[in-house]
Each structure stands twice: as structure tokens, then as C-alpha cells.
C-alpha positions as CSV (number, residue, x, y, z in Angstrom):
1,M,-6.3,-17.6,12.2
2,S,-7.0,-21.5,11.3
3,L,-6.1,-24.2,13.4
4,F,-3.3,-25.2,11.5
5,D,-2.0,-22.2,12.9
6,L,-2.2,-23.5,16.4
7,I,-0.4,-26.3,15.4
8,K,2.3,-24.9,13.1
9,P,2.6,-20.7,13.0
10,D,3.1,-19.6,9.6
11,P,6.2,-17.6,10.1
12,M,5.1,-15.5,7.0
13,R,1.7,-14.2,8.7
14,K,4.1,-12.4,11.2
15,T,6.4,-10.8,8.8
16,A,3.0,-9.6,6.8
17,H,2.0,-7.5,10.2
18,T,5.2,-6.2,10.1
19,L,5.6,-5.5,6.6
20,Y,1.8,-3.6,7.1
21,S,2.8,-1.6,9.9
22,M,6.2,-0.5,8.5
23,A,4.0,0.3,5.2
24,G,1.3,2.2,7.6
25,E,4.3,4.4,9.3
26,Q,5.5,5.6,5.4
27,A,1.8,6.3,4.7
28,R,1.2,8.3,7.9
29,L,5.2,10.8,7.3
30,P,2.8,14.6,7.7
31,F,5.1,15.0,4.3
32,F,2.4,13.5,2.3
33,Y,-0.5,15.8,4.0
34,T,1.5,18.9,4.4
35,D,4.2,19.7,1.6
36,W,2.3,17.2,-1.3
37,K,-1.4,18.0,-0.5
38,V,-3.4,14.5,0.2
39,D,-5.9,14.7,1.7
40,D,-6.0,14.7,5.5
41,T,-8.9,12.2,5.3
42,F,-10.3,8.4,6.2
43,D,-10.1,8.2,2.0
44,G,-6.0,10.2,2.1
45,R,-5.2,7.9,4.2
46,F,-6.6,5.4,3.0
47,D,-4.8,5.9,-0.2
48,L,-1.0,6.3,1.0
49,L,-1.5,2.9,2.5
50,V,-2.9,1.0,-0.2
51,L,0.4,2.6,-2.5
52,H,3.2,1.3,-0.2
53,V,1.0,-2.1,0.8
54,H,0.1,-2.7,-2.6
55,L,4.2,-1.8,-3.3
56,L,4.6,-4.6,-0.9
57,I,2.6,-7.1,-2.1
58,R,3.4,-6.4,-5.8
59,R,7.3,-7.3,-4.5
60,A,6.2,-10.2,-3.1
61,N,4.7,-11.6,-5.8
62,K,6.9,-11.2,-8.5
63,E,8.9,-14.5,-6.3
64,A,8.4,-18.0,-6.2
65,R,6.5,-19.8,-3.3
66,P,6.6,-18.6,-0.5
67,A,6.5,-14.7,-1.5
68,P,3.0,-15.3,-3.2
69,R,1.8,-16.4,0.1
70,L,3.2,-13.2,1.8
71,A,1.3,-11.2,-0.1
72,Q,-1.3,-13.2,0.2
73,H,-1.3,-12.3,4.4
74,L,-0.5,-9.0,4.0
75,F,-3.2,-8.1,2.0
76,D,-5.5,-10.0,4.6
77,V,-4.1,-7.9,6.9
78,M,-4.6,-4.7,5.4
79,L,-8.5,-5.8,5.2
80,K,-9.1,-6.6,8.9
81,D,-6.9,-3.3,10.1
82,L,-9.5,-1.8,7.7
83,D,-12.5,-3.5,9.0
84,Q,-11.2,-2.6,12.6
85,G,-11.0,1.0,11.6
86,L,-14.6,1.0,10.9
87,R,-15.4,-0.7,14.1
88,L,-13.8,2.0,15.9
89,S,-15.1,4.4,14.1
90,G,-18.9,3.7,15.1
91,V,-19.9,1.4,11.7
92,G,-22.5,-1.2,12.6
93,D,-21.4,-4.6,12.4
94,I,-24.4,-4.7,9.3
95,G,-22.3,-1.9,7.5
96,I,-18.6,-3.5,8.3
97,G,-18.9,-6.2,5.2
98,H,-20.1,-3.7,2.6
99,R,-17.7,-1.3,3.3
100,V,-14.6,-3.8,3.5
101,K,-15.8,-5.4,0.5
102,K,-15.7,-1.7,-1.4
103,M,-12.6,-1.2,0.0
104,S,-11.0,-4.1,-1.3
105,H,-11.9,-3.8,-5.0
106,A,-11.6,0.2,-4.7
107,Y,-7.3,-1.4,-4.0
108,Y,-7.6,-3.8,-7.1
109,G,-8.8,-1.1,-9.0
110,R,-5.4,1.0,-7.8
111,A,-3.4,-2.1,-7.5
112,T,-4.5,-2.8,-11.8
113,A,-3.3,1.0,-12.4
114,Y,-0.4,1.9,-10.5
115,D,0.9,-2.3,-12.0
116,A,0.3,-1.2,-15.6
117,A,2.0,2.2,-14.9
118,L,5.3,0.3,-12.9
119,D,5.6,-2.8,-15.4
120,T,5.6,0.1,-18.4
121,G,8.0,2.9,-16.4
122,D,5.6,5.1,-17.8
123,A,5.9,8.1,-15.1
124,T,2.6,10.2,-17.2
125,A,0.4,7.1,-16.7
126,L,1.6,6.9,-12.8
127,Q,1.0,10.4,-11.9
128,Q,-2.5,10.2,-13.7
129,A,-3.0,7.2,-11.7
130,L,-2.1,9.0,-8.5
131,H,-3.8,11.9,-9.5
132,R,-7.1,9.5,-10.2
133,N,-6.8,7.9,-6.8
134,V,-5.0,9.4,-4.1
135,Y,-5.9,12.9,-5.0
136,R,-9.5,11.7,-6.6
137,A,-9.4,14.0,-10.0
138,D,-9.0,17.2,-7.7
139,A,-6.9,19.8,-8.6
140,S,-3.9,18.9,-7.6
141,D,-0.1,20.8,-8.1
142,D,1.0,19.8,-11.3
143,V,4.9,19.9,-9.8
144,V,3.7,17.4,-7.1
145,L,2.5,15.0,-9.5
146,P,5.9,14.1,-10.8
147,V,7.6,14.6,-8.0
148,F,5.1,11.8,-6.3
149,A,4.8,9.5,-9.3
150,A,9.1,9.5,-9.2
151,Y,9.1,8.5,-5.3
152,V,6.9,5.7,-6.5
153,M,8.9,4.5,-8.5
154,A,12.2,5.3,-7.1
155,N,10.7,2.1,-4.2
156,W,9.7,-0.1,-6.8
157,D,13.0,0.0,-8.1
158,M,14.2,-0.5,-4.8
159,L,12.1,-3.1,-3.5
160,S,12.2,-4.7,-6.7
161,A,15.9,-5.0,-6.3
162,L,16.1,-6.3,-3.0
163,P,16.2,-9.6,-2.4
164,F,13.5,-11.5,-1.3
165,A,15.4,-12.7,1.9
166,D,15.9,-9.2,2.7
167,L,12.4,-8.2,2.3
168,A,11.0,-11.7,4.5
169,A,13.5,-10.3,7.2
170,E,11.9,-6.6,6.7
171,R,15.4,-5.7,6.0
172,F,15.1,-2.2,4.4
173,T,13.2,0.8,4.6
174,F,10.6,3.1,1.8
175,L,12.4,6.3,0.8
176,M,11.8,9.2,1.7
177,P,9.8,11.8,-0.2
178,D,11.5,14.0,-2.0
179,R,10.8,17.7,0.0
180,E,12.7,19.7,-2.6
181,V,8.9,20.1,-4.8
């Protein structure tokens, strides 16, 4: 928080916290871990969180001001939460900065892969990105990847059609994963 925020708080910061919570709740749906076999580990949860947060950041960045400010606040909230999570898990202060930096680089790598697939509507490229990132290139169910990619694309289509005012007012919900796999 900056000194300026004490004088005139930025409402986008509060919105970013709420949107981050929404993304976190969606990423923690048990379905991803039970039915779609995402590893229920720090890495698996990180990848699902990054995926959902990135959809929101991507949506905000498609607008003019003040939307990119919301996107930056959302990214900052995510990094701060990851920092706090590492601290709570017992990682020492010396290792925190290095790990958070590594996670921010991981975010950008994933975001680049997801954006390339979503920009072109390439379901195969999105499946490959999900396989590489969410499943760590381990053997994953070939039936799940197309459905997972369709889930991501459907959420992106919903968010991209959503007016920014509705996003900023948190008037939306993520679509649910397809249970018919």
C-alpha cells in the first residue's frame, strides 16, 4: 500500500482482492483434483490458480484505463498471497524472494502459452499448454485434455463478452467444469 492509498484509496485494489478470491475458490473445486486428476499438491493448485487469475488479468487488459490497473493489482495480490503462503509453510525469509520471483516467471510463461492458444482459438495448442503446465507433461487422460481446454475457452468467451463494469463489480461467476468426461 502506498502513501497515496492512505489519502485516496484505489477501489480497483479492493476489486482485485475479490476477483482473486473468486479465482481461488474456482481453482480449489475438488472436481479438478478428483475427476480431472490435477495433482492435489502446491504445484497443481498453483497452476489452477494461475490459469483462473490469468483469465481475469487477460480480460482486464483488453480494456482501456482503468482496467490495466485492475490487472496489475490482481497480479500483485496473487504474488502477495503466494509470498504469504510460502511464509506460512515455513520457507525462510531468505528463500522467499527467490521462490516468488520463480513463480512470477512461471506465471508469465504460462500466460504466454495460454494467450497464444486463446488468441487464435487453437484448442490443440491450449491442450498442449495445459498438458505441459497443469499436468507437468505427465501422462494425463487424453479424454480430459479436450474437455479441460473447452472449459478454459468457454470461460474466456464468457469473460471476453462480459462488460468491464460487470467484471469490476464482480457480477459474474466462472463456468463450472463439465462433469461428463
